[in-house]
N, CA, C, O and CB atoms as a CASP TS submission, in Angstrom:
PFRMAT TS
TARGET T0000
AUTHOR 0000-0000-0000
METHOD Language model
MODEL 1
PARENT N/A
ATOM      1  N   MET     1      70.237  70.535  97.699  1.00  0.00           N
ATOM      2  CA  MET     1      71.227  71.307  97.100  1.00  0.00           C
ATOM      3  C   MET     1      71.720  72.422  97.902  1.00  0.00           C
ATOM      4  O   MET     1      70.831  73.090  98.431  1.00  0.00           O
ATOM      5  CB  MET     1      70.773  71.779  95.905  1.00  0.00           C
ATOM      6  N   THR     2      72.913  72.780  98.119  1.00  0.00           N
ATOM      7  CA  THR     2      73.366  73.978  98.804  1.00  0.00           C
ATOM      8  C   THR     2      73.421  75.104  97.892  1.00  0.00           C
ATOM      9  O   THR     2      73.885  74.941  96.763  1.00  0.00           O
ATOM     10  CB  THR     2      74.680  73.788  99.429  1.00  0.00           C
ATOM     11  N   ASN     3      72.976  76.268  98.290  1.00  0.00           N
ATOM     12  CA  ASN     3      73.107  77.581  97.641  1.00  0.00           C
ATOM     13  C   ASN     3      74.596  77.874  97.615  1.00  0.00           C
ATOM     14  O   ASN     3      75.288  77.953  98.630  1.00  0.00           O
ATOM     15  CB  ASN     3      72.286  78.730  98.404  1.00  0.00           C
ATOM     16  N   PRO     4      75.083  78.045  96.227  1.00  0.00           N
ATOM     17  CA  PRO     4      76.414  78.273  96.179  1.00  0.00           C
ATOM     18  C   PRO     4      76.919  79.586  96.770  1.00  0.00           C
ATOM     19  O   PRO     4      78.114  79.650  97.057  1.00  0.00           O
ATOM     20  CB  PRO     4      76.783  78.164  94.881  1.00  0.00           C
ATOM     21  N   PHE     5      76.189  80.560  96.964  1.00  0.00           N
ATOM     22  CA  PHE     5      76.315  81.884  97.532  1.00  0.00           C
ATOM     23  C   PHE     5      76.681  81.804  99.028  1.00  0.00           C
ATOM     24  O   PHE     5      77.285  82.685  99.639  1.00  0.00           O
ATOM     25  CB  PHE     5      75.009  82.669  97.333  1.00  0.00           C
ATOM     26  N   ASP     6      76.201  80.532  99.590  1.00  0.00           N
ATOM     27  CA  ASP     6      76.257  80.420 101.005  1.00  0.00           C
ATOM     28  C   ASP     6      77.560  79.396 101.417  1.00  0.00           C
ATOM     29  O   ASP     6      77.847  79.090 102.575  1.00  0.00           O
ATOM     30  CB  ASP     6      74.767  79.849 101.533  1.00  0.00           C
ATOM     31  N   ASP     7      78.208  78.987 100.314  1.00  0.00           N
ATOM     32  CA  ASP     7      79.142  77.896 100.478  1.00  0.00           C
ATOM     33  C   ASP     7      80.502  78.649 101.205  1.00  0.00           C
ATOM     34  O   ASP     7      81.310  79.387 100.641  1.00  0.00           O
ATOM     35  CB  ASP     7      79.471  77.135  98.905  1.00  0.00           C
ATOM     36  N   GLU     8      80.490  78.281 102.435  1.00  0.00           N
ATOM     37  CA  GLU     8      81.695  78.806 103.368  1.00  0.00           C
ATOM     38  C   GLU     8      83.074  78.428 102.697  1.00  0.00           C
ATOM     39  O   GLU     8      84.072  79.115 102.918  1.00  0.00           O
ATOM     40  CB  GLU     8      81.633  78.087 104.947  1.00  0.00           C
ATOM     41  N   SER     9      83.104  77.471 101.985  1.00  0.00           N
ATOM     42  CA  SER     9      84.453  76.857 101.547  1.00  0.00           C
ATOM     43  C   SER     9      84.567  77.212 100.050  1.00  0.00           C
ATOM     44  O   SER     9      85.492  76.724  99.401  1.00  0.00           O
ATOM     45  CB  SER     9      84.532  75.169 101.788  1.00  0.00           C
ATOM     46  N   GLY    10      83.663  78.046  99.464  1.00  0.00           N
ATOM     47  CA  GLY    10      83.665  78.358  98.045  1.00  0.00           C
ATOM     48  C   GLY    10      84.729  79.455  97.674  1.00  0.00           C
ATOM     49  O   GLY    10      85.184  80.153  98.580  1.00  0.00           O
ATOM     50  N   ILE    11      85.077  79.604  96.580  1.00  0.00           N
ATOM     51  CA  ILE    11      85.903  80.574  96.037  1.00  0.00           C
ATOM     52  C   ILE    11      84.951  81.499  95.244  1.00  0.00           C
ATOM     53  O   ILE    11      84.124  81.063  94.442  1.00  0.00           O
ATOM     54  CB  ILE    11      87.043  79.941  95.173  1.00  0.00           C
ATOM     55  N   PHE    12      85.137  82.866  95.541  1.00  0.00           N
ATOM     56  CA  PHE    12      84.333  83.792  94.936  1.00  0.00           C
ATOM     57  C   PHE    12      85.095  85.049  94.520  1.00  0.00           C
ATOM     58  O   PHE    12      86.243  85.310  94.881  1.00  0.00           O
ATOM     59  CB  PHE    12      83.247  84.102  95.818  1.00  0.00           C
ATOM     60  N   LEU    13      84.283  85.850  93.668  1.00  0.00           N
ATOM     61  CA  LEU    13      84.687  87.124  93.214  1.00  0.00           C
ATOM     62  C   LEU    13      83.884  88.242  93.779  1.00  0.00           C
ATOM     63  O   LEU    13      82.672  88.099  93.944  1.00  0.00           O
ATOM     64  CB  LEU    13      84.635  87.163  91.792  1.00  0.00           C
ATOM     65  N   VAL    14      84.488  89.331  94.079  1.00  0.00           N
ATOM     66  CA  VAL    14      83.526  90.634  94.321  1.00  0.00           C
ATOM     67  C   VAL    14      83.418  91.364  92.990  1.00  0.00           C
ATOM     68  O   VAL    14      84.386  91.777  92.350  1.00  0.00           O
ATOM     69  CB  VAL    14      84.152  91.740  95.505  1.00  0.00           C
ATOM     70  N   LEU    15      81.991  91.493  92.599  1.00  0.00           N
ATOM     71  CA  LEU    15      81.710  92.296  91.450  1.00  0.00           C
ATOM     72  C   LEU    15      81.165  93.549  91.888  1.00  0.00           C
ATOM     73  O   LEU    15      80.600  93.668  92.976  1.00  0.00           O
ATOM     74  CB  LEU    15      80.800  91.640  90.511  1.00  0.00           C
ATOM     75  N   VAL    16      81.361  94.723  90.861  1.00  0.00           N
ATOM     76  CA  VAL    16      80.752  96.028  91.069  1.00  0.00           C
ATOM     77  C   VAL    16      80.158  96.422  89.743  1.00  0.00           C
ATOM     78  O   VAL    16      80.697  96.179  88.663  1.00  0.00           O
ATOM     79  CB  VAL    16      81.784  97.100  91.592  1.00  0.00           C
ATOM     80  N   ASN    17      79.026  97.037  89.895  1.00  0.00           N
ATOM     81  CA  ASN    17      78.240  97.547  88.637  1.00  0.00           C
ATOM     82  C   ASN    17      78.462  99.011  88.537  1.00  0.00           C
ATOM     83  O   ASN    17      79.142  99.552  89.409  1.00  0.00           O
ATOM     84  CB  ASN    17      76.630  97.253  88.715  1.00  0.00           C
ATOM     85  N   ASP    18      77.948  99.726  87.542  1.00  0.00           N
ATOM     86  CA  ASP    18      78.244 101.028  87.260  1.00  0.00           C
ATOM     87  C   ASP    18      77.674 102.005  88.258  1.00  0.00           C
ATOM     88  O   ASP    18      78.068 103.172  88.253  1.00  0.00           O
ATOM     89  CB  ASP    18      77.802 101.318  85.960  1.00  0.00           C
ATOM     90  N   GLU    19      76.648 101.528  89.222  1.00  0.00           N
ATOM     91  CA  GLU    19      76.148 102.288  90.307  1.00  0.00           C
ATOM     92  C   GLU    19      77.111 102.121  91.538  1.00  0.00           C
ATOM     93  O   GLU    19      76.873 102.720  92.587  1.00  0.00           O
ATOM     94  CB  GLU    19      74.691 101.843  90.636  1.00  0.00           C
ATOM     95  N   GLY    20      78.162 101.328  91.402  1.00  0.00           N
ATOM     96  CA  GLY    20      78.889 101.084  92.514  1.00  0.00           C
ATOM     97  C   GLY    20      78.465 100.010  93.482  1.00  0.00           C
ATOM     98  O   GLY    20      79.129  99.920  94.514  1.00  0.00           O
ATOM     99  N   GLN    21      77.527  99.241  93.314  1.00  0.00           N
ATOM    100  CA  GLN    21      76.930  98.261  93.893  1.00  0.00           C
ATOM    101  C   GLN    21      77.779  96.984  93.820  1.00  0.00           C
ATOM    102  O   GLN    21      78.267  96.574  92.767  1.00  0.00           O
ATOM    103  CB  GLN    21      75.659  98.134  93.331  1.00  0.00           C
ATOM    104  N   HIS    22      77.922  96.381  95.015  1.00  0.00           N
ATOM    105  CA  HIS    22      78.817  95.162  94.933  1.00  0.00           C
ATOM    106  C   HIS    22      78.039  93.865  95.154  1.00  0.00           C
ATOM    107  O   HIS    22      76.949  93.810  95.724  1.00  0.00           O
ATOM    108  CB  HIS    22      79.963  95.250  95.996  1.00  0.00           C
ATOM    109  N   SER    23      78.684  92.864  94.663  1.00  0.00           N
ATOM    110  CA  SER    23      78.037  91.383  94.731  1.00  0.00           C
ATOM    111  C   SER    23      79.103  90.483  94.978  1.00  0.00           C
ATOM    112  O   SER    23      80.210  90.650  94.467  1.00  0.00           O
ATOM    113  CB  SER    23      77.271  90.893  93.376  1.00  0.00           C
ATOM    114  N   LEU    24      78.816  89.474  95.783  1.00  0.00           N
ATOM    115  CA  LEU    24      79.611  88.318  96.097  1.00  0.00           C
ATOM    116  C   LEU    24      79.236  87.325  94.983  1.00  0.00           C
ATOM    117  O   LEU    24      78.039  87.075  94.836  1.00  0.00           O
ATOM    118  CB  LEU    24      79.333  87.751  97.592  1.00  0.00           C
ATOM    119  N   TRP    25      79.989  86.835  94.318  1.00  0.00           N
ATOM    120  CA  TRP    25      79.743  85.958  93.010  1.00  0.00           C
ATOM    121  C   TRP    25      80.478  84.674  92.991  1.00  0.00           C
ATOM    122  O   TRP    25      81.699  84.823  93.043  1.00  0.00           O
ATOM    123  CB  TRP    25      80.175  86.716  91.719  1.00  0.00           C
ATOM    124  N   PRO    26      80.059  83.455  92.930  1.00  0.00           N
ATOM    125  CA  PRO    26      80.863  82.319  92.847  1.00  0.00           C
ATOM    126  C   PRO    26      81.876  82.334  91.502  1.00  0.00           C
ATOM    127  O   PRO    26      81.484  82.753  90.414  1.00  0.00           O
ATOM    128  CB  PRO    26      79.880  81.085  92.848  1.00  0.00           C
ATOM    129  N   ARG    27      83.065  81.882  91.702  1.00  0.00           N
ATOM    130  CA  ARG    27      83.993  81.881  90.684  1.00  0.00           C
ATOM    131  C   ARG    27      83.520  81.161  89.520  1.00  0.00           C
ATOM    132  O   ARG    27      83.728  81.640  88.406  1.00  0.00           O
ATOM    133  CB  ARG    27      85.203  81.360  91.125  1.00  0.00           C
ATOM    134  N   PHE    28      82.863  79.988  89.664  1.00  0.00           N
ATOM    135  CA  PHE    28      82.474  79.050  88.510  1.00  0.00           C
ATOM    136  C   PHE    28      81.600  79.664  87.757  1.00  0.00           C
ATOM    137  O   PHE    28      81.525  79.254  86.599  1.00  0.00           O
ATOM    138  CB  PHE    28      81.901  77.767  88.879  1.00  0.00           C
ATOM    139  N   ALA    29      80.700  80.800  88.167  1.00  0.00           N
ATOM    140  CA  ALA    29      79.623  81.343  87.439  1.00  0.00           C
ATOM    141  C   ALA    29      80.028  82.505  86.465  1.00  0.00           C
ATOM    142  O   ALA    29      80.917  83.292  86.790  1.00  0.00           O
ATOM    143  CB  ALA    29      78.607  81.806  88.409  1.00  0.00           C
ATOM    144  N   ASP    30      79.458  82.590  85.435  1.00  0.00           N
ATOM    145  CA  ASP    30      79.815  83.562  84.512  1.00  0.00           C
ATOM    146  C   ASP    30      79.518  85.034  85.135  1.00  0.00           C
ATOM    147  O   ASP    30      78.533  85.219  85.850  1.00  0.00           O
ATOM    148  CB  ASP    30      79.032  83.288  83.177  1.00  0.00           C
ATOM    149  N   VAL    31      80.389  86.014  84.833  1.00  0.00           N
ATOM    150  CA  VAL    31      80.131  87.270  85.240  1.00  0.00           C
ATOM    151  C   VAL    31      79.029  87.948  84.499  1.00  0.00           C
ATOM    152  O   VAL    31      79.206  88.111  83.291  1.00  0.00           O
ATOM    153  CB  VAL    31      81.283  87.990  85.167  1.00  0.00           C
ATOM    154  N   PRO    32      77.934  88.363  85.027  1.00  0.00           N
ATOM    155  CA  PRO    32      76.718  89.013  84.351  1.00  0.00           C
ATOM    156  C   PRO    32      77.174  90.286  83.763  1.00  0.00           C
ATOM    157  O   PRO    32      78.074  90.981  84.235  1.00  0.00           O
ATOM    158  CB  PRO    32      75.502  89.290  85.360  1.00  0.00           C
ATOM    159  N   ALA    33      76.415  90.574  82.580  1.00  0.00           N
ATOM    160  CA  ALA    33      76.652  91.938  81.943  1.00  0.00           C
ATOM    161  C   ALA    33      76.550  93.157  82.752  1.00  0.00           C
ATOM    162  O   ALA    33      75.616  93.143  83.554  1.00  0.00           O
ATOM    163  CB  ALA    33      75.747  92.128  80.894  1.00  0.00           C
ATOM    164  N   GLY    34      77.256  94.170  82.737  1.00  0.00           N
ATOM    165  CA  GLY    34      77.058  95.195  83.608  1.00  0.00           C
ATOM    166  C   GLY    34      77.967  95.068  84.917  1.00  0.00           C
ATOM    167  O   GLY    34      78.090  96.041  85.661  1.00  0.00           O
ATOM    168  N   TRP    35      78.506  94.037  85.146  1.00  0.00           N
ATOM    169  CA  TRP    35      79.260  93.938  86.482  1.00  0.00           C
ATOM    170  C   TRP    35      80.824  93.524  86.013  1.00  0.00           C
ATOM    171  O   TRP    35      81.126  92.817  85.051  1.00  0.00           O
ATOM    172  CB  TRP    35      78.493  92.684  87.585  1.00  0.00           C
ATOM    173  N   THR    36      81.585  94.069  86.824  1.00  0.00           N
ATOM    174  CA  THR    36      83.140  93.992  86.739  1.00  0.00           C
ATOM    175  C   THR    36      83.819  93.321  87.787  1.00  0.00           C
ATOM    176  O   THR    36      83.688  93.902  88.864  1.00  0.00           O
ATOM    177  CB  THR    36      83.737  95.295  86.702  1.00  0.00           C
ATOM    178  N   PRO    37      84.554  92.209  87.827  1.00  0.00           N
ATOM    179  CA  PRO    37      85.124  91.753  88.878  1.00  0.00           C
ATOM    180  C   PRO    37      86.241  92.741  89.528  1.00  0.00           C
ATOM    181  O   PRO    37      87.053  93.304  88.794  1.00  0.00           O
ATOM    182  CB  PRO    37      85.623  90.491  88.499  1.00  0.00           C
ATOM    183  N   THR    38      86.245  92.906  90.791  1.00  0.00           N
ATOM    184  CA  THR    38      87.143  94.051  91.444  1.00  0.00           C
ATOM    185  C   THR    38      88.083  93.286  92.491  1.00  0.00           C
ATOM    186  O   THR    38      89.139  93.773  92.894  1.00  0.00           O
ATOM    187  CB  THR    38      86.155  95.305  92.277  1.00  0.00           C
ATOM    188  N   PHE    39      87.606  92.074  92.877  1.00  0.00           N
ATOM    189  CA  PHE    39      88.460  91.441  93.933  1.00  0.00           C
ATOM    190  C   PHE    39      88.416  90.036  93.828  1.00  0.00           C
ATOM    191  O   PHE    39      87.402  89.573  93.306  1.00  0.00           O
ATOM    192  CB  PHE    39      88.066  91.815  95.305  1.00  0.00           C
ATOM    193  N   GLY    40      89.340  89.211  94.229  1.00  0.00           N
ATOM    194  CA  GLY    40      89.268  87.801  94.164  1.00  0.00           C
ATOM    195  C   GLY    40      89.950  87.320  92.796  1.00  0.00           C
ATOM    196  O   GLY    40      90.508  88.083  92.007  1.00  0.00           O
ATOM    197  N   PRO    41      89.812  85.871  92.632  1.00  0.00           N
ATOM    198  CA  PRO    41      89.327  84.897  93.411  1.00  0.00           C
ATOM    199  C   PRO    41      89.803  84.908  94.806  1.00  0.00           C
ATOM    200  O   PRO    41      90.975  85.186  95.057  1.00  0.00           O
ATOM    201  CB  PRO    41      89.591  83.727  92.831  1.00  0.00           C
ATOM    202  N   ALA    42      88.937  84.614  95.737  1.00  0.00           N
ATOM    203  CA  ALA    42      89.303  84.472  97.074  1.00  0.00           C
ATOM    204  C   ALA    42      88.200  83.622  97.858  1.00  0.00           C
ATOM    205  O   ALA    42      87.191  83.237  97.267  1.00  0.00           O
ATOM    206  CB  ALA    42      89.510  85.878  97.683  1.00  0.00           C
ATOM    207  N   GLY    43      88.403  83.367  99.085  1.00  0.00           N
ATOM    208  CA  GLY    43      87.562  82.638 100.036  1.00  0.00           C
ATOM    209  C   GLY    43      86.329  83.681 100.184  1.00  0.00           C
ATOM    210  O   GLY    43      86.400  84.878  99.906  1.00  0.00           O
ATOM    211  N   ARG    44      85.288  83.061 100.631  1.00  0.00           N
ATOM    212  CA  ARG    44      84.049  83.900 100.959  1.00  0.00           C
ATOM    213  C   ARG    44      84.353  84.846 102.044  1.00  0.00           C
ATOM    214  O   ARG    44      83.860  85.972 101.983  1.00  0.00           O
ATOM    215  CB  ARG    44      82.831  83.022 101.390  1.00  0.00           C
ATOM    216  N   ALA    45      85.064  84.535 102.971  1.00  0.00           N
ATOM    217  CA  ALA    45      85.078  85.508 104.224  1.00  0.00           C
ATOM    218  C   ALA    45      86.126  86.721 103.753  1.00  0.00           C
ATOM    219  O   ALA    45      85.966  87.860 104.192  1.00  0.00           O
ATOM    220  CB  ALA    45      85.671  84.635 105.775  1.00  0.00           C
ATOM    221  N   ALA    46      87.075  86.437 102.944  1.00  0.00           N
ATOM    222  CA  ALA    46      87.876  87.491 102.543  1.00  0.00           C
ATOM    223  C   ALA    46      87.059  88.509 101.503  1.00  0.00           C
ATOM    224  O   ALA    46      87.212  89.728 101.582  1.00  0.00           O
ATOM    225  CB  ALA    46      89.172  86.863 101.901  1.00  0.00           C
ATOM    226  N   CYS    47      86.216  87.918 100.563  1.00  0.00           N
ATOM    227  CA  CYS    47      85.451  88.772  99.766  1.00  0.00           C
ATOM    228  C   CYS    47      84.596  89.549 100.571  1.00  0.00           C
ATOM    229  O   CYS    47      84.552  90.764 100.374  1.00  0.00           O
ATOM    230  CB  CYS    47      84.717  88.082  98.799  1.00  0.00           C
ATOM    231  N   LEU    48      83.785  88.932 101.609  1.00  0.00           N
ATOM    232  CA  LEU    48      82.990  89.800 102.522  1.00  0.00           C
ATOM    233  C   LEU    48      83.632  90.869 103.151  1.00  0.00           C
ATOM    234  O   LEU    48      83.122  91.989 103.172  1.00  0.00           O
ATOM    235  CB  LEU    48      82.442  89.082 103.520  1.00  0.00           C
ATOM    236  N   THR    49      84.880  90.575 103.745  1.00  0.00           N
ATOM    237  CA  THR    49      85.655  91.576 104.356  1.00  0.00           C
ATOM    238  C   THR    49      85.975  92.738 103.346  1.00  0.00           C
ATOM    239  O   THR    49      85.984  93.913 103.711  1.00  0.00           O
ATOM    240  CB  THR    49      86.925  90.946 104.911  1.00  0.00           C
ATOM    241  N   HIS    50      86.214  92.376 102.158  1.00  0.00           N
ATOM    242  CA  HIS    50      86.695  93.380 101.144  1.00  0.00           C
ATOM    243  C   HIS    50      85.358  94.305 100.999  1.00  0.00           C
ATOM    244  O   HIS    50      85.399  95.511 101.244  1.00  0.00           O
ATOM    245  CB  HIS    50      87.229  92.619  99.606  1.00  0.00           C
ATOM    246  N   ILE    51      84.169  93.636 100.579  1.00  0.00           N
ATOM    247  CA  ILE    51      82.884  94.385 100.439  1.00  0.00           C
ATOM    248  C   ILE    51      82.744  95.228 101.489  1.00  0.00           C
ATOM    249  O   ILE    51      82.532  96.410 101.218  1.00  0.00           O
ATOM    250  CB  ILE    51      81.704  93.556 100.361  1.00  0.00           C
ATOM    251  N   GLU    52      82.826  94.828 102.865  1.00  0.00           N
ATOM    252  CA  GLU    52      82.392  95.663 103.959  1.00  0.00           C
ATOM    253  C   GLU    52      83.309  96.842 104.103  1.00  0.00           C
ATOM    254  O   GLU    52      82.854  97.889 104.565  1.00  0.00           O
ATOM    255  CB  GLU    52      82.330  94.879 105.246  1.00  0.00           C
ATOM    256  N   SER    53      84.666  96.744 103.715  1.00  0.00           N
ATOM    257  CA  SER    53      85.580  97.815 103.910  1.00  0.00           C
ATOM    258  C   SER    53      85.613  98.809 102.661  1.00  0.00           C
ATOM    259  O   SER    53      86.152  99.911 102.757  1.00  0.00           O
ATOM    260  CB  SER    53      86.974  97.215 104.188  1.00  0.00           C
ATOM    261  N   THR    54      85.002  98.358 101.469  1.00  0.00           N
ATOM    262  CA  THR    54      85.163  99.212 100.409  1.00  0.00           C
ATOM    263  C   THR    54      83.757  99.883 100.164  1.00  0.00           C
ATOM    264  O   THR    54      83.695 101.055  99.793  1.00  0.00           O
ATOM    265  CB  THR    54      85.723  98.443  99.177  1.00  0.00           C
ATOM    266  N   TRP    55      82.618  99.112 100.379  1.00  0.00           N
ATOM    267  CA  TRP    55      81.202  99.527  99.992  1.00  0.00           C
ATOM    268  C   TRP    55      80.711 100.196 101.224  1.00  0.00           C
ATOM    269  O   TRP    55      79.939  99.537 101.920  1.00  0.00           O
ATOM    270  CB  TRP    55      80.214  98.273  99.541  1.00  0.00           C
ATOM    271  N   THR    56      81.033 101.410 101.616  1.00  0.00           N
ATOM    272  CA  THR    56      80.561 102.033 103.007  1.00  0.00           C
ATOM    273  C   THR    56      79.354 102.691 102.784  1.00  0.00           C
ATOM    274  O   THR    56      78.566 102.781 103.726  1.00  0.00           O
ATOM    275  CB  THR    56      81.560 103.070 103.660  1.00  0.00           C
ATOM    276  N   ASP    57      79.027 103.246 101.516  1.00  0.00           N
ATOM    277  CA  ASP    57      77.733 103.959 101.326  1.00  0.00           C
ATOM    278  C   ASP    57      77.040 103.024 100.404  1.00  0.00           C
ATOM    279  O   ASP    57      77.530 102.771  99.304  1.00  0.00           O
ATOM    280  CB  ASP    57      77.859 105.489 100.723  1.00  0.00           C
ATOM    281  N   LEU    58      75.934 102.504 100.799  1.00  0.00           N
ATOM    282  CA  LEU    58      75.194 101.539 100.125  1.00  0.00           C
ATOM    283  C   LEU    58      74.253 102.197  99.190  1.00  0.00           C
ATOM    284  O   LEU    58      73.559 101.473  98.476  1.00  0.00           O
ATOM    285  CB  LEU    58      74.498 100.669 101.060  1.00  0.00           C
ATOM    286  N   ARG    59      74.142 103.541  99.106  1.00  0.00           N
ATOM    287  CA  ARG    59      73.277 104.061  97.913  1.00  0.00           C
ATOM    288  C   ARG    59      74.036 104.075  96.585  1.00  0.00           C
ATOM    289  O   ARG    59      75.212 104.414  96.448  1.00  0.00           O
ATOM    290  CB  ARG    59      72.768 105.547  98.192  1.00  0.00           C
ATOM    291  N   PRO    60      73.193 103.657  95.614  1.00  0.00           N
ATOM    292  CA  PRO    60      73.689 103.762  94.244  1.00  0.00           C
ATOM    293  C   PRO    60      74.478 105.058  93.938  1.00  0.00           C
ATOM    294  O   PRO    60      74.203 106.085  94.558  1.00  0.00           O
ATOM    295  CB  PRO    60      72.529 103.663  93.306  1.00  0.00           C
ATOM    296  N   LYS    61      75.359 105.041  93.087  1.00  0.00           N
ATOM    297  CA  LYS    61      76.024 106.331  92.717  1.00  0.00           C
ATOM    298  C   LYS    61      75.200 107.484  92.289  1.00  0.00           C
ATOM    299  O   LYS    61      75.414 108.644  92.641  1.00  0.00           O
ATOM    300  CB  LYS    61      76.920 106.097  91.672  1.00  0.00           C
ATOM    301  N   SER    62      74.111 107.041  91.398  1.00  0.00           N
ATOM    302  CA  SER    62      73.220 108.104  90.874  1.00  0.00           C
ATOM    303  C   SER    62      72.323 108.762  92.066  1.00  0.00           C
ATOM    304  O   SER    62      71.935 109.922  91.929  1.00  0.00           O
ATOM    305  CB  SER    62      72.260 107.460  89.717  1.00  0.00           C
ATOM    306  N   LEU    63      72.029 108.094  93.117  1.00  0.00           N
ATOM    307  CA  LEU    63      71.363 108.603  94.187  1.00  0.00           C
ATOM    308  C   LEU    63      72.199 109.492  95.147  1.00  0.00           C
ATOM    309  O   LEU    63      71.741 110.472  95.735  1.00  0.00           O
ATOM    310  CB  LEU    63      70.803 107.518  94.870  1.00  0.00           C
ATOM    311  N   ILE    64      73.560 109.011  95.245  1.00  0.00           N
ATOM    312  CA  ILE    64      74.541 109.873  95.959  1.00  0.00           C
ATOM    313  C   ILE    64      74.596 111.217  95.260  1.00  0.00           C
ATOM    314  O   ILE    64      74.488 112.272  95.886  1.00  0.00           O
ATOM    315  CB  ILE    64      75.979 109.214  96.002  1.00  0.00           C
ATOM    316  N   ALA    65      74.757 111.157  94.008  1.00  0.00           N
ATOM    317  CA  ALA    65      75.090 112.416  93.086  1.00  0.00           C
ATOM    318  C   ALA    65      73.712 113.233  93.301  1.00  0.00           C
ATOM    319  O   ALA    65      73.783 114.432  93.568  1.00  0.00           O
ATOM    320  CB  ALA    65      75.426 111.990  91.276  1.00  0.00           C
ATOM    321  N   ALA    66      72.528 112.629  93.194  1.00  0.00           N
ATOM    322  CA  ALA    66      71.421 113.571  93.370  1.00  0.00           C
ATOM    323  C   ALA    66      71.308 114.153  94.579  1.00  0.00           C
ATOM    324  O   ALA    66      71.141 115.371  94.636  1.00  0.00           O
ATOM    325  CB  ALA    66      70.250 113.022  93.129  1.00  0.00           C
ATOM    326  N   THR    67      71.379 113.407  95.693  1.00  0.00           N
ATOM    327  CA  THR    67      71.263 113.948  97.067  1.00  0.00           C
ATOM    328  C   THR    67      72.329 114.739  97.651  1.00  0.00           C
ATOM    329  O   THR    67      72.079 115.470  98.609  1.00  0.00           O
ATOM    330  CB  THR    67      71.069 112.935  97.921  1.00  0.00           C
ATOM    331  N   ASP    68      73.465 114.660  97.173  1.00  0.00           N
ATOM    332  CA  ASP    68      74.583 115.480  97.470  1.00  0.00           C
ATOM    333  C   ASP    68      74.854 116.805  96.676  1.00  0.00           C
ATOM    334  O   ASP    68      75.765 117.612  96.860  1.00  0.00           O
ATOM    335  CB  ASP    68      75.681 114.665  97.334  1.00  0.00           C
ATOM    336  N   GLY    69      73.806 116.837  95.715  1.00  0.00           N
ATOM    337  CA  GLY    69      73.898 118.063  94.877  1.00  0.00           C
ATOM    338  C   GLY    69      75.033 118.046  93.774  1.00  0.00           C
ATOM    339  O   GLY    69      75.511 119.049  93.244  1.00  0.00           O
ATOM    340  N   SER    70      75.400 116.662  93.508  1.00  0.00           N
ATOM    341  CA  SER    70      76.747 116.734  92.665  1.00  0.00           C
ATOM    342  C   SER    70      76.285 116.815  90.969  1.00  0.00           C
ATOM    343  O   SER    70      77.106 116.898  90.055  1.00  0.00           O
ATOM    344  CB  SER    70      77.794 115.173  93.021  1.00  0.00           C
ATOM    345  N   THR    71      75.022 116.776  90.815  1.00  0.00           N
ATOM    346  CA  THR    71      74.569 116.881  89.419  1.00  0.00           C
ATOM    347  C   THR    71      74.149 118.190  89.112  1.00  0.00           C
ATOM    348  O   THR    71      73.847 119.006  89.983  1.00  0.00           O
ATOM    349  CB  THR    71      73.492 115.973  89.112  1.00  0.00           C
ATOM    350  N   THR    72      74.118 118.442  87.768  1.00  0.00           N
ATOM    351  CA  THR    72      73.736 119.806  87.297  1.00  0.00           C
ATOM    352  C   THR    72      72.340 119.500  86.548  1.00  0.00           C
ATOM    353  O   THR    72      72.195 118.479  85.875  1.00  0.00           O
ATOM    354  CB  THR    72      74.952 120.530  86.257  1.00  0.00           C
ATOM    355  N   HIS    73      71.378 120.414  86.708  1.00  0.00           N
ATOM    356  CA  HIS    73      70.109 120.310  85.954  1.00  0.00           C
ATOM    357  C   HIS    73      69.963 121.375  84.919  1.00  0.00           C
ATOM    358  O   HIS    73      68.956 121.415  84.212  1.00  0.00           O
ATOM    359  CB  HIS    73      68.936 120.376  86.880  1.00  0.00           C
TER
END
C-alpha cells in the first residue's frame, strides 16, 4: 500500500495550526482538530511550493514570540 502523503498524483490541502506550523494533507482525509485549510485542493507539487514560500520560519509562533521578546512577562 502506498503512503497517501507520498502520492505524486494525489490532491492535497495545506493546513496550518495555531502555532503557524504547516502540513500537507490528503484531500480525502478529515481535517484534524486544531488545523485550518489555507491552500488547495491542489496537486502535491503546488501545495509543497505554497508551503515553501509561506512557511519561511519553521519555529512555532510561541517560540518566535519568546525569542524575539514579543511577549510581556
